[in-house]
PDB file of N, CA, C and O in Angstrom:
ATOM      1  N   UNK A   1      43.430-131.578-315.079  1.00  0.00           N
ATOM      2  CA  UNK A   1      43.809-132.199-313.838  1.00  0.00           C
ATOM      3  C   UNK A   1      43.077-131.573-312.666  1.00  0.00           C
ATOM      4  O   UNK A   1      42.441-130.528-312.805  1.00  0.00           O
ATOM      5  N   UNK A   2      43.169-132.204-311.533  1.00  0.00           N
ATOM      6  CA  UNK A   2      42.539-131.676-310.335  1.00  0.00           C
ATOM      7  C   UNK A   2      43.456-130.655-309.675  1.00  0.00           C
ATOM      8  O   UNK A   2      44.623-130.517-310.041  1.00  0.00           O
ATOM      9  N   UNK A   3      42.906-129.945-308.698  1.00  0.00           N
ATOM     10  CA  UNK A   3      43.652-128.884-308.038  1.00  0.00           C
ATOM     11  C   UNK A   3      44.131-129.325-306.667  1.00  0.00           C
ATOM     12  O   UNK A   3      43.445-130.065-305.961  1.00  0.00           O
ATOM     13  N   UNK A   4      45.304-128.866-306.304  1.00  0.00           N
ATOM     14  CA  UNK A   4      45.863-129.058-304.973  1.00  0.00           C
ATOM     15  C   UNK A   4      46.301-127.668-304.522  1.00  0.00           C
ATOM     16  O   UNK A   4      47.425-127.246-304.795  1.00  0.00           O
ATOM     17  N   UNK A   5      45.411-126.961-303.831  1.00  0.00           N
ATOM     18  CA  UNK A   5      45.659-125.557-303.507  1.00  0.00           C
ATOM     19  C   UNK A   5      45.727-124.778-304.808  1.00  0.00           C
ATOM     20  O   UNK A   5      44.870-124.956-305.673  1.00  0.00           O
ATOM     21  N   UNK A   6      46.724-123.921-304.968  1.00  0.00           N
ATOM     22  CA  UNK A   6      46.834-123.145-306.211  1.00  0.00           C
ATOM     23  C   UNK A   6      47.451-123.928-307.367  1.00  0.00           C
ATOM     24  O   UNK A   6      47.573-123.403-308.474  1.00  0.00           O
ATOM     25  N   UNK A   7      47.838-125.176-307.121  1.00  0.00           N
ATOM     26  CA  UNK A   7      48.518-125.981-308.130  1.00  0.00           C
ATOM     27  C   UNK A   7      47.542-126.895-308.854  1.00  0.00           C
ATOM     28  O   UNK A   7      46.697-127.539-308.232  1.00  0.00           O
ATOM     29  N   UNK A   8      47.667-126.945-310.159  1.00  0.00           N
ATOM     30  CA  UNK A   8      46.886-127.872-310.984  1.00  0.00           C
ATOM     31  C   UNK A   8      47.761-129.095-311.228  1.00  0.00           C
ATOM     32  O   UNK A   8      48.870-128.981-311.748  1.00  0.00           O
ATOM     33  N   UNK A   9      47.258-130.256-310.853  1.00  0.00           N
ATOM     34  CA  UNK A   9      48.016-131.488-311.061  1.00  0.00           C
ATOM     35  C   UNK A   9      47.986-131.812-312.555  1.00  0.00           C
ATOM     36  O   UNK A   9      46.916-131.960-313.144  1.00  0.00           O
ATOM     37  N   UNK A  10      49.170-131.919-313.159  1.00  0.00           N
ATOM     38  CA  UNK A  10      49.223-132.187-314.594  1.00  0.00           C
ATOM     39  C   UNK A  10      49.778-133.565-314.920  1.00  0.00           C
ATOM     40  O   UNK A  10      49.608-134.050-316.039  1.00  0.00           O
ATOM     41  N   UNK A  11      50.443-134.206-313.955  1.00  0.00           N
ATOM     42  CA  UNK A  11      50.983-135.541-314.226  1.00  0.00           C
ATOM     43  C   UNK A  11      51.255-136.271-312.918  1.00  0.00           C
ATOM     44  O   UNK A  11      51.916-135.740-312.024  1.00  0.00           O
ATOM     45  N   UNK A  12      50.737-137.497-312.814  1.00  0.00           N
ATOM     46  CA  UNK A  12      51.013-138.340-311.646  1.00  0.00           C
ATOM     47  C   UNK A  12      51.293-139.750-312.125  1.00  0.00           C
ATOM     48  O   UNK A  12      50.537-140.322-312.909  1.00  0.00           O
ATOM     49  N   UNK A  13      52.383-140.293-311.642  1.00  0.00           N
ATOM     50  CA  UNK A  13      52.700-141.714-311.785  1.00  0.00           C
ATOM     51  C   UNK A  13      53.045-142.181-310.384  1.00  0.00           C
ATOM     52  O   UNK A  13      54.212-142.172-309.991  1.00  0.00           O
ATOM     53  N   UNK A  14      52.027-142.592-309.622  1.00  0.00           N
ATOM     54  CA  UNK A  14      52.226-142.958-308.216  1.00  0.00           C
ATOM     55  C   UNK A  14      53.129-144.159-308.089  1.00  0.00           C
ATOM     56  O   UNK A  14      53.003-145.094-308.880  1.00  0.00           O
ATOM     57  N   UNK A  15      54.004-144.176-307.161  1.00  0.00           N
ATOM     58  CA  UNK A  15      54.412-143.127-306.236  1.00  0.00           C
ATOM     59  C   UNK A  15      55.688-142.430-306.676  1.00  0.00           C
ATOM     60  O   UNK A  15      56.397-141.882-305.831  1.00  0.00           O
ATOM     61  N   UNK A  16      56.011-142.430-307.969  1.00  0.00           N
ATOM     62  CA  UNK A  16      57.337-141.973-308.383  1.00  0.00           C
ATOM     63  C   UNK A  16      57.380-140.613-309.078  1.00  0.00           C
ATOM     64  O   UNK A  16      58.464-140.045-309.212  1.00  0.00           O
ATOM     65  N   UNK A  17      56.254-140.070-309.524  1.00  0.00           N
ATOM     66  CA  UNK A  17      56.308-138.818-310.292  1.00  0.00           C
ATOM     67  C   UNK A  17      55.061-137.992-310.025  1.00  0.00           C
ATOM     68  O   UNK A  17      53.934-138.467-310.166  1.00  0.00           O
ATOM     69  N   UNK A  18      55.293-136.730-309.633  1.00  0.00           N
ATOM     70  CA  UNK A  18      54.207-135.783-309.363  1.00  0.00           C
ATOM     71  C   UNK A  18      54.586-134.444-309.979  1.00  0.00           C
ATOM     72  O   UNK A  18      55.609-133.868-309.611  1.00  0.00           O
ATOM     73  N   UNK A  19      53.790-133.942-310.900  1.00  0.00           N
ATOM     74  CA  UNK A  19      54.063-132.646-311.518  1.00  0.00           C
ATOM     75  C   UNK A  19      52.830-131.761-311.464  1.00  0.00           C
ATOM     76  O   UNK A  19      51.704-132.225-311.648  1.00  0.00           O
ATOM     77  N   UNK A  20      53.064-130.461-311.206  1.00  0.00           N
ATOM     78  CA  UNK A  20      52.012-129.491-311.016  1.00  0.00           C
ATOM     79  C   UNK A  20      52.276-128.259-311.876  1.00  0.00           C
ATOM     80  O   UNK A  20      53.402-128.001-312.300  1.00  0.00           O
ATOM     81  N   UNK A  21      51.209-127.510-312.120  1.00  0.00           N
ATOM     82  CA  UNK A  21      51.321-126.252-312.844  1.00  0.00           C
ATOM     83  C   UNK A  21      50.741-125.159-311.962  1.00  0.00           C
ATOM     84  O   UNK A  21      49.705-125.359-311.329  1.00  0.00           O
ATOM     85  N   UNK A  22      51.387-124.027-311.917  1.00  0.00           N
ATOM     86  CA  UNK A  22      50.911-122.881-311.163  1.00  0.00           C
ATOM     87  C   UNK A  22      50.801-121.704-312.110  1.00  0.00           C
ATOM     88  O   UNK A  22      51.785-121.292-312.726  1.00  0.00           O
ATOM     89  N   UNK A  23      49.602-121.170-312.221  1.00  0.00           N
ATOM     90  CA  UNK A  23      49.386-119.958-313.002  1.00  0.00           C
ATOM     91  C   UNK A  23      48.716-118.962-312.079  1.00  0.00           C
ATOM     92  O   UNK A  23      47.533-119.082-311.762  1.00  0.00           O
ATOM     93  N   UNK A  24      49.492-117.970-311.649  1.00  0.00           N
ATOM     94  CA  UNK A  24      48.956-116.982-310.722  1.00  0.00           C
ATOM     95  C   UNK A  24      49.362-115.591-311.175  1.00  0.00           C
ATOM     96  O   UNK A  24      50.101-115.416-312.144  1.00  0.00           O
ATOM     97  N   UNK A  25      48.858-114.614-310.447  1.00  0.00           N
ATOM     98  CA  UNK A  25      49.197-113.224-310.731  1.00  0.00           C
ATOM     99  C   UNK A  25      50.692-112.982-310.564  1.00  0.00           C
ATOM    100  O   UNK A  25      51.277-112.157-311.265  1.00  0.00           O
ATOM    101  N   UNK A  26      51.314-113.717-309.617  1.00  0.00           N
ATOM    102  CA  UNK A  26      52.706-113.467-309.277  1.00  0.00           C
ATOM    103  C   UNK A  26      53.701-114.357-310.009  1.00  0.00           C
ATOM    104  O   UNK A  26      54.830-113.940-310.267  1.00  0.00           O
ATOM    105  N   UNK A  27      53.297-115.578-310.345  1.00  0.00           N
ATOM    106  CA  UNK A  27      54.281-116.519-310.879  1.00  0.00           C
ATOM    107  C   UNK A  27      53.583-117.587-311.709  1.00  0.00           C
ATOM    108  O   UNK A  27      52.520-118.077-311.328  1.00  0.00           O
ATOM    109  N   UNK A  28      54.170-117.945-312.824  1.00  0.00           N
ATOM    110  CA  UNK A  28      53.684-119.033-313.667  1.00  0.00           C
ATOM    111  C   UNK A  28      54.822-120.022-313.840  1.00  0.00           C
ATOM    112  O   UNK A  28      55.917-119.662-314.273  1.00  0.00           O
ATOM    113  N   UNK A  29      54.548-121.280-313.496  1.00  0.00           N
ATOM    114  CA  UNK A  29      55.617-122.267-313.600  1.00  0.00           C
ATOM    115  C   UNK A  29      55.034-123.676-313.598  1.00  0.00           C
ATOM    116  O   UNK A  29      53.838-123.878-313.386  1.00  0.00           O
ATOM    117  N   UNK A  30      55.901-124.625-313.837  1.00  0.00           N
ATOM    118  CA  UNK A  30      55.613-126.038-313.625  1.00  0.00           C
ATOM    119  C   UNK A  30      56.626-126.524-312.604  1.00  0.00           C
ATOM    120  O   UNK A  30      57.794-126.136-312.642  1.00  0.00           O
ATOM    121  N   UNK A  31      56.180-127.366-311.698  1.00  0.00           N
ATOM    122  CA  UNK A  31      57.064-127.894-310.671  1.00  0.00           C
ATOM    123  C   UNK A  31      56.724-129.348-310.433  1.00  0.00           C
ATOM    124  O   UNK A  31      55.584-129.768-310.632  1.00  0.00           O
ATOM    125  N   UNK A  32      57.698-130.108-310.014  1.00  0.00           N
ATOM    126  CA  UNK A  32      57.405-131.512-309.781  1.00  0.00           C
ATOM    127  C   UNK A  32      58.550-132.272-309.158  1.00  0.00           C
ATOM    128  O   UNK A  32      59.676-131.789-309.040  1.00  0.00           O
ATOM    129  N   UNK A  33      58.209-133.488-308.764  1.00  0.00           N
ATOM    130  CA  UNK A  33      59.130-134.400-308.098  1.00  0.00           C
ATOM    131  C   UNK A  33      59.164-135.708-308.874  1.00  0.00           C
ATOM    132  O   UNK A  33      58.132-136.195-309.335  1.00  0.00           O
ATOM    133  N   UNK A  34      60.342-136.264-309.011  1.00  0.00           N
ATOM    134  CA  UNK A  34      60.508-137.585-309.612  1.00  0.00           C
ATOM    135  C   UNK A  34      61.412-138.412-308.720  1.00  0.00           C
ATOM    136  O   UNK A  34      62.431-137.922-308.233  1.00  0.00           O
ATOM    137  N   UNK A  35      61.044-139.656-308.507  1.00  0.00           N
ATOM    138  CA  UNK A  35      61.867-140.600-307.762  1.00  0.00           C
ATOM    139  C   UNK A  35      62.301-141.701-308.715  1.00  0.00           C
ATOM    140  O   UNK A  35      61.474-142.307-309.396  1.00  0.00           O
ATOM    141  N   UNK A  36      63.621-141.958-308.758  1.00  0.00           N
ATOM    142  CA  UNK A  36      64.145-143.009-309.632  1.00  0.00           C
ATOM    143  C   UNK A  36      65.122-143.871-308.854  1.00  0.00           C
ATOM    144  O   UNK A  36      65.922-143.353-308.074  1.00  0.00           O
ATOM    145  N   UNK A  37      65.066-145.188-309.059  1.00  0.00           N
ATOM    146  CA  UNK A  37      66.048-146.041-308.386  1.00  0.00           C
ATOM    147  C   UNK A  37      67.445-145.793-308.950  1.00  0.00           C
ATOM    148  O   UNK A  37      67.619-145.601-310.154  1.00  0.00           O
ATOM    149  N   UNK A  38      68.418-145.800-308.076  1.00  0.00           N
ATOM    150  CA  UNK A  38      69.812-145.658-308.494  1.00  0.00           C
ATOM    151  C   UNK A  38      70.644-146.517-307.557  1.00  0.00           C
ATOM    152  O   UNK A  38      70.785-146.217-306.371  1.00  0.00           O
ATOM    153  N   UNK A  39      71.186-147.580-308.106  1.00  0.00           N
ATOM    154  CA  UNK A  39      71.935-148.567-307.343  1.00  0.00           C
ATOM    155  C   UNK A  39      71.055-149.062-306.196  1.00  0.00           C
ATOM    156  O   UNK A  39      69.977-149.598-306.450  1.00  0.00           O
ATOM    157  N   UNK A  40      71.485-148.897-304.940  1.00  0.00           N
ATOM    158  CA  UNK A  40      70.681-149.369-303.812  1.00  0.00           C
ATOM    159  C   UNK A  40      69.890-148.242-303.164  1.00  0.00           C
ATOM    160  O   UNK A  40      69.329-148.431-302.085  1.00  0.00           O
ATOM    161  N   UNK A  41      69.833-147.082-303.793  1.00  0.00           N
ATOM    162  CA  UNK A  41      69.174-145.909-303.239  1.00  0.00           C
ATOM    163  C   UNK A  41      68.097-145.401-304.189  1.00  0.00           C
ATOM    164  O   UNK A  41      67.830-146.002-305.229  1.00  0.00           O
ATOM    165  N   UNK A  42      67.494-144.298-303.817  1.00  0.00           N
ATOM    166  CA  UNK A  42      66.511-143.631-304.664  1.00  0.00           C
ATOM    167  C   UNK A  42      66.988-142.215-304.913  1.00  0.00           C
ATOM    168  O   UNK A  42      67.394-141.518-303.984  1.00  0.00           O
ATOM    169  N   UNK A  43      66.940-141.790-306.159  1.00  0.00           N
ATOM    170  CA  UNK A  43      67.360-140.449-306.541  1.00  0.00           C
ATOM    171  C   UNK A  43      66.124-139.574-306.672  1.00  0.00           C
ATOM    172  O   UNK A  43      65.190-139.912-307.399  1.00  0.00           O
ATOM    173  N   UNK A  44      66.120-138.453-305.969  1.00  0.00           N
ATOM    174  CA  UNK A  44      65.016-137.510-306.014  1.00  0.00           C
ATOM    175  C   UNK A  44      65.389-136.349-306.911  1.00  0.00           C
ATOM    176  O   UNK A  44      66.457-135.756-306.760  1.00  0.00           O
ATOM    177  N   UNK A  45      64.512-136.024-307.843  1.00  0.00           N
ATOM    178  CA  UNK A  45      64.691-134.844-308.683  1.00  0.00           C
ATOM    179  C   UNK A  45      63.555-133.888-308.391  1.00  0.00           C
ATOM    180  O   UNK A  45      62.393-134.292-308.341  1.00  0.00           O
ATOM    181  N   UNK A  46      63.878-132.636-308.201  1.00  0.00           N
ATOM    182  CA  UNK A  46      62.883-131.595-307.973  1.00  0.00           C
ATOM    183  C   UNK A  46      63.088-130.535-309.040  1.00  0.00           C
ATOM    184  O   UNK A  46      64.195-130.021-309.197  1.00  0.00           O
ATOM    185  N   UNK A  47      62.050-130.208-309.764  1.00  0.00           N
ATOM    186  CA  UNK A  47      62.154-129.238-310.842  1.00  0.00           C
ATOM    187  C   UNK A  47      61.201-128.075-310.619  1.00  0.00           C
ATOM    188  O   UNK A  47      60.056-128.271-310.211  1.00  0.00           O
ATOM    189  N   UNK A  48      61.670-126.879-310.886  1.00  0.00           N
ATOM    190  CA  UNK A  48      60.830-125.699-311.008  1.00  0.00           C
ATOM    191  C   UNK A  48      61.167-125.108-312.360  1.00  0.00           C
ATOM    192  O   UNK A  48      62.304-124.703-312.604  1.00  0.00           O
ATOM    193  N   UNK A  49      60.192-125.060-313.227  1.00  0.00           N
ATOM    194  CA  UNK A  49      60.421-124.611-314.596  1.00  0.00           C
ATOM    195  C   UNK A  49      59.592-123.351-314.837  1.00  0.00           C
ATOM    196  O   UNK A  49      58.363-123.393-314.780  1.00  0.00           O
ATOM    197  N   UNK A  50      60.256-122.247-315.103  1.00  0.00           N
ATOM    198  CA  UNK A  50      59.589-120.991-315.439  1.00  0.00           C
ATOM    199  C   UNK A  50      60.240-120.472-316.712  1.00  0.00           C
ATOM    200  O   UNK A  50      61.401-120.063-316.709  1.00  0.00           O
ATOM    201  N   UNK A  51      59.503-120.492-317.763  1.00  0.00           N
ATOM    202  CA  UNK A  51      60.050-120.032-319.036  1.00  0.00           C
ATOM    203  C   UNK A  51      59.975-118.509-319.120  1.00  0.00           C
ATOM    204  O   UNK A  51      58.901-117.927-318.967  1.00  0.00           O
ATOM    205  N   UNK A  52      61.104-117.876-319.360  1.00  0.00           N
ATOM    206  CA  UNK A  52      61.191-116.422-319.496  1.00  0.00           C
ATOM    207  C   UNK A  52      60.525-115.684-318.339  1.00  0.00           C
ATOM    208  O   UNK A  52      59.604-114.899-318.562  1.00  0.00           O
ATOM    209  N   UNK A  53      60.979-115.923-317.093  1.00  0.00           N
ATOM    210  CA  UNK A  53      60.354-115.234-315.956  1.00  0.00           C
ATOM    211  C   UNK A  53      60.571-113.726-316.021  1.00  0.00           C
ATOM    212  O   UNK A  53      61.644-113.242-316.380  1.00  0.00           O
ATOM    213  N   UNK A  54      59.520-113.009-315.662  1.00  0.00           N
ATOM    214  CA  UNK A  54      59.603-111.552-315.612  1.00  0.00           C
ATOM    215  C   UNK A  54      60.371-111.147-314.356  1.00  0.00           C
ATOM    216  O   UNK A  54      60.601-111.977-313.476  1.00  0.00           O
ATOM    217  N   UNK A  55      60.762-109.895-314.267  1.00  0.00           N
ATOM    218  CA  UNK A  55      61.496-109.386-313.104  1.00  0.00           C
ATOM    219  C   UNK A  55      60.668-109.594-311.834  1.00  0.00           C
ATOM    220  O   UNK A  55      61.209-109.994-310.803  1.00  0.00           O
ATOM    221  N   UNK A  56      59.377-109.330-311.898  1.00  0.00           N
ATOM    222  CA  UNK A  56      58.501-109.519-310.747  1.00  0.00           C
ATOM    223  C   UNK A  56      58.479-110.964-310.280  1.00  0.00           C
ATOM    224  O   UNK A  56      58.443-111.228-309.078  1.00  0.00           O
ATOM    225  N   UNK A  57      58.500-111.896-311.213  1.00  0.00           N
ATOM    226  CA  UNK A  57      58.517-113.318-310.864  1.00  0.00           C
ATOM    227  C   UNK A  57      59.826-113.695-310.174  1.00  0.00           C
ATOM    228  O   UNK A  57      59.825-114.488-309.232  1.00  0.00           O
ATOM    229  N   UNK A  58      60.930-113.137-310.633  1.00  0.00           N
ATOM    230  CA  UNK A  58      62.221-113.414-310.003  1.00  0.00           C
ATOM    231  C   UNK A  58      62.249-112.882-308.571  1.00  0.00           C
ATOM    232  O   UNK A  58      62.752-113.553-307.669  1.00  0.00           O
ATOM    233  N   UNK A  59      61.712-111.683-308.360  1.00  0.00           N
ATOM    234  CA  UNK A  59      61.657-111.102-307.022  1.00  0.00           C
ATOM    235  C   UNK A  59      60.713-111.911-306.136  1.00  0.00           C
ATOM    236  O   UNK A  59      61.031-112.189-304.979  1.00  0.00           O
ATOM    237  N   UNK A  60      59.545-112.292-306.680  1.00  0.00           N
ATOM    238  CA  UNK A  60      58.562-113.087-305.942  1.00  0.00           C
ATOM    239  C   UNK A  60      59.198-114.380-305.452  1.00  0.00           C
ATOM    240  O   UNK A  60      58.963-114.795-304.318  1.00  0.00           O
ATOM    241  N   UNK A  61      60.001-115.019-306.298  1.00  0.00           N
ATOM    242  CA  UNK A  61      60.619-116.298-305.938  1.00  0.00           C
ATOM    243  C   UNK A  61      61.559-116.147-304.736  1.00  0.00           C
ATOM    244  O   UNK A  61      61.636-117.049-303.903  1.00  0.00           O
ATOM    245  N   UNK A  62      62.267-115.033-304.637  1.00  0.00           N
ATOM    246  CA  UNK A  62      63.178-114.798-303.512  1.00  0.00           C
ATOM    247  C   UNK A  62      62.417-114.871-302.187  1.00  0.00           C
ATOM    248  O   UNK A  62      62.919-115.438-301.217  1.00  0.00           O
ATOM    249  N   UNK A  63      61.212-114.303-302.140  1.00  0.00           N
ATOM    250  CA  UNK A  63      60.437-114.274-300.903  1.00  0.00           C
ATOM    251  C   UNK A  63      59.646-115.561-300.662  1.00  0.00           C
ATOM    252  O   UNK A  63      59.415-115.938-299.513  1.00  0.00           O
ATOM    253  N   UNK A  64      59.241-116.221-301.711  1.00  0.00           N
ATOM    254  CA  UNK A  64      58.391-117.410-301.572  1.00  0.00           C
ATOM    255  C   UNK A  64      59.209-118.688-301.426  1.00  0.00           C
ATOM    256  O   UNK A  64      58.695-119.693-300.935  1.00  0.00           O
ATOM    257  N   UNK A  65      60.458-118.668-301.840  1.00  0.00           N
ATOM    258  CA  UNK A  65      61.275-119.878-301.814  1.00  0.00           C
ATOM    259  C   UNK A  65      61.308-120.546-300.429  1.00  0.00           C
ATOM    260  O   UNK A  65      61.190-121.770-300.366  1.00  0.00           O
ATOM    261  N   UNK A  66      61.461-119.809-299.316  1.00  0.00           N
ATOM    262  CA  UNK A  66      61.459-120.487-298.006  1.00  0.00           C
ATOM    263  C   UNK A  66      60.124-121.199-297.723  1.00  0.00           C
ATOM    264  O   UNK A  66      60.123-122.307-297.186  1.00  0.00           O
ATOM    265  N   UNK A  67      59.014-120.587-298.071  1.00  0.00           N
ATOM    266  CA  UNK A  67      57.700-121.219-297.882  1.00  0.00           C
ATOM    267  C   UNK A  67      57.580-122.434-298.785  1.00  0.00           C
ATOM    268  O   UNK A  67      57.074-123.480-298.377  1.00  0.00           O
ATOM    269  N   UNK A  68      58.047-122.285-300.004  1.00  0.00           N
ATOM    270  CA  UNK A  68      58.009-123.388-300.954  1.00  0.00           C
ATOM    271  C   UNK A  68      58.809-124.583-300.424  1.00  0.00           C
ATOM    272  O   UNK A  68      58.401-125.731-300.598  1.00  0.00           O
ATOM    273  N   UNK A  69      59.928-124.316-299.787  1.00  0.00           N
ATOM    274  CA  UNK A  69      60.756-125.395-299.235  1.00  0.00           C
ATOM    275  C   UNK A  69      60.002-126.167-298.164  1.00  0.00           C
ATOM    276  O   UNK A  69      60.111-127.392-298.095  1.00  0.00           O
ATOM    277  N   UNK A  70      59.236-125.468-297.324  1.00  0.00           N
ATOM    278  CA  UNK A  70      58.436-126.134-296.296  1.00  0.00           C
ATOM    279  C   UNK A  70      57.377-127.017-296.944  1.00  0.00           C
ATOM    280  O   UNK A  70      57.207-128.174-296.557  1.00  0.00           O
ATOM    281  N   UNK A  71      56.668-126.476-297.925  1.00  0.00           N
ATOM    282  CA  UNK A  71      55.635-127.263-298.620  1.00  0.00           C
ATOM    283  C   UNK A  71      56.252-128.438-299.368  1.00  0.00           C
ATOM    284  O   UNK A  71      55.686-129.531-299.379  1.00  0.00           O
ATOM    285  N   UNK A  72      57.399-128.222-299.988  1.00  0.00           N
ATOM    286  CA  UNK A  72      58.071-129.297-300.715  1.00  0.00           C
ATOM    287  C   UNK A  72      58.462-130.425-299.768  1.00  0.00           C
ATOM    288  O   UNK A  72      58.360-131.599-300.124  1.00  0.00           O
ATOM    289  N   UNK A  73      58.905-130.079-298.572  1.00  0.00           N
ATOM    290  CA  UNK A  73      59.257-131.106-297.589  1.00  0.00           C
ATOM    291  C   UNK A  73      58.042-131.949-297.211  1.00  0.00           C
ATOM    292  O   UNK A  73      58.152-133.166-297.058  1.00  0.00           O
ATOM    293  N   UNK A  74      56.892-131.311-297.061  1.00  0.00           N
ATOM    294  CA  UNK A  74      55.661-132.046-296.741  1.00  0.00           C
ATOM    295  C   UNK A  74      55.293-133.005-297.871  1.00  0.00           C
ATOM    296  O   UNK A  74      54.915-134.149-297.618  1.00  0.00           O
ATOM    297  N   UNK A  75      55.401-132.544-299.105  1.00  0.00           N
ATOM    298  CA  UNK A  75      55.091-133.403-300.248  1.00  0.00           C
ATOM    299  C   UNK A  75      56.064-134.578-300.302  1.00  0.00           C
ATOM    300  O   UNK A  75      55.663-135.708-300.582  1.00  0.00           O
ATOM    301  N   UNK A  76      57.332-134.314-300.037  1.00  0.00           N
ATOM    302  CA  UNK A  76      58.326-135.381-300.077  1.00  0.00           C
ATOM    303  C   UNK A  76      58.090-136.418-298.983  1.00  0.00           C
ATOM    304  O   UNK A  76      58.271-137.613-299.217  1.00  0.00           O
ATOM    305  N   UNK A  77      57.688-135.976-297.793  1.00  0.00           N
ATOM    306  CA  UNK A  77      57.369-136.930-296.723  1.00  0.00           C
ATOM    307  C   UNK A  77      56.213-137.833-297.146  1.00  0.00           C
ATOM    308  O   UNK A  77      56.258-139.045-296.935  1.00  0.00           O
ATOM    309  N   UNK A  78      55.167-137.235-297.749  1.00  0.00           N
ATOM    310  CA  UNK A  78      54.027-138.032-298.212  1.00  0.00           C
ATOM    311  C   UNK A  78      54.417-138.967-299.348  1.00  0.00           C
ATOM    312  O   UNK A  78      53.942-140.101-299.408  1.00  0.00           O
ATOM    313  N   UNK A  79      55.272-138.506-300.242  1.00  0.00           N
ATOM    314  CA  UNK A  79      55.740-139.342-301.344  1.00  0.00           C
ATOM    315  C   UNK A  79      56.544-140.516-300.801  1.00  0.00           C
ATOM    316  O   UNK A  79      56.380-141.649-301.254  1.00  0.00           O
ATOM    317  N   UNK A  80      57.411-140.246-299.831  1.00  0.00           N
ATOM    318  CA  UNK A  80      58.212-141.308-299.213  1.00  0.00           C
ATOM    319  C   UNK A  80      57.295-142.330-298.547  1.00  0.00           C
ATOM    320  O   UNK A  80      57.472-143.536-298.716  1.00  0.00           O
ATOM    321  N   UNK A  81      56.324-141.842-297.796  1.00  0.00           N
ATOM    322  CA  UNK A  81      55.384-142.723-297.107  1.00  0.00           C
ATOM    323  C   UNK A  81      54.638-143.594-298.127  1.00  0.00           C
ATOM    324  O   UNK A  81      54.487-144.799-297.924  1.00  0.00           O
ATOM    325  N   UNK A  82      54.177-142.988-299.211  1.00  0.00           N
ATOM    326  CA  UNK A  82      53.435-143.735-300.235  1.00  0.00           C
ATOM    327  C   UNK A  82      54.329-144.759-300.923  1.00  0.00           C
ATOM    328  O   UNK A  82      53.875-145.853-301.258  1.00  0.00           O
ATOM    329  N   UNK A  83      55.594-144.414-301.136  1.00  0.00           N
ATOM    330  CA  UNK A  83      56.485-145.345-301.835  1.00  0.00           C
ATOM    331  C   UNK A  83      56.869-146.542-300.967  1.00  0.00           C
ATOM    332  O   UNK A  83      57.285-147.579-301.482  1.00  0.00           O
ATOM    333  N   UNK A  84      56.729-146.396-299.651  1.00  0.00           N
ATOM    334  CA  UNK A  84      57.069-147.479-298.739  1.00  0.00           C
ATOM    335  C   UNK A  84      55.904-148.412-298.464  1.00  0.00           C
ATOM    336  O   UNK A  84      56.098-149.477-297.880  1.00  0.00           O
ATOM    337  N   UNK A  85      54.680-148.033-298.876  1.00  0.00           N
ATOM    338  CA  UNK A  85      53.500-148.872-298.647  1.00  0.00           C
ATOM    339  C   UNK A  85      53.376-149.878-299.782  1.00  0.00           C
ATOM    340  O   UNK A  85      53.783-149.610-300.912  1.00  0.00           O
ATOM    341  N   UNK A  86      52.805-151.045-299.467  1.00  0.00           N
ATOM    342  CA  UNK A  86      52.485-151.994-300.542  1.00  0.00           C
ATOM    343  C   UNK A  86      51.537-151.330-301.535  1.00  0.00           C
ATOM    344  O   UNK A  86      50.704-150.509-301.149  1.00  0.00           O
ATOM    345  N   UNK A  87      51.662-151.682-302.804  1.00  0.00           N
ATOM    346  CA  UNK A  87      50.907-151.025-303.870  1.00  0.00           C
ATOM    347  C   UNK A  87      49.400-151.045-303.660  1.00  0.00           C
ATOM    348  O   UNK A  87      48.728-150.067-303.990  1.00  0.00           O
ATOM    349  N   UNK A  88      48.847-152.131-303.120  1.00  0.00           N
ATOM    350  CA  UNK A  88      47.400-152.219-302.948  1.00  0.00           C
ATOM    351  C   UNK A  88      46.866-151.262-301.893  1.00  0.00           C
ATOM    352  O   UNK A  88      45.659-151.023-301.847  1.00  0.00           O
ATOM    353  N   UNK A  89      47.735-150.702-301.036  1.00  0.00           N
ATOM    354  CA  UNK A  89      47.298-149.747-300.015  1.00  0.00           C
ATOM    355  C   UNK A  89      47.303-148.309-300.515  1.00  0.00           C
ATOM    356  O   UNK A  89      46.729-147.440-299.860  1.00  0.00           O
ATOM    357  N   UNK A  90      47.922-148.034-301.634  1.00  0.00           N
ATOM    358  CA  UNK A  90      48.024-146.678-302.172  1.00  0.00           C
ATOM    359  C   UNK A  90      46.745-146.363-302.929  1.00  0.00           C
ATOM    360  O   UNK A  90      46.338-147.104-303.824  1.00  0.00           O
ATOM    361  N   UNK A  91      46.116-145.255-302.558  1.00  0.00           N
ATOM    362  CA  UNK A  91      44.874-144.871-303.249  1.00  0.00           C
ATOM    363  C   UNK A  91      45.063-143.642-304.081  1.00  0.00           C
ATOM    364  O   UNK A  91      44.121-143.183-304.727  1.00  0.00           O
TER     365      UNK A  91
END
């Protein structure tokens, strides 16, 4: 997959599913967003998957989580914008 900053894009189903992989010195995980229709609304799922995180990874997450929340909000705004556009306008 292509790279988006330190994240390797591993799965995209525009505009409903985006999953990334991060392999760094500090943390290894998979993270992603899924949008699914539910009744008259849309259900958002956000996953961070770290199998058997080391103590250092757990500590790293405590400090990075606020930054991650800011970045996640930006991705969600773009996902929302893309989901509201007609399909032929999404590139």
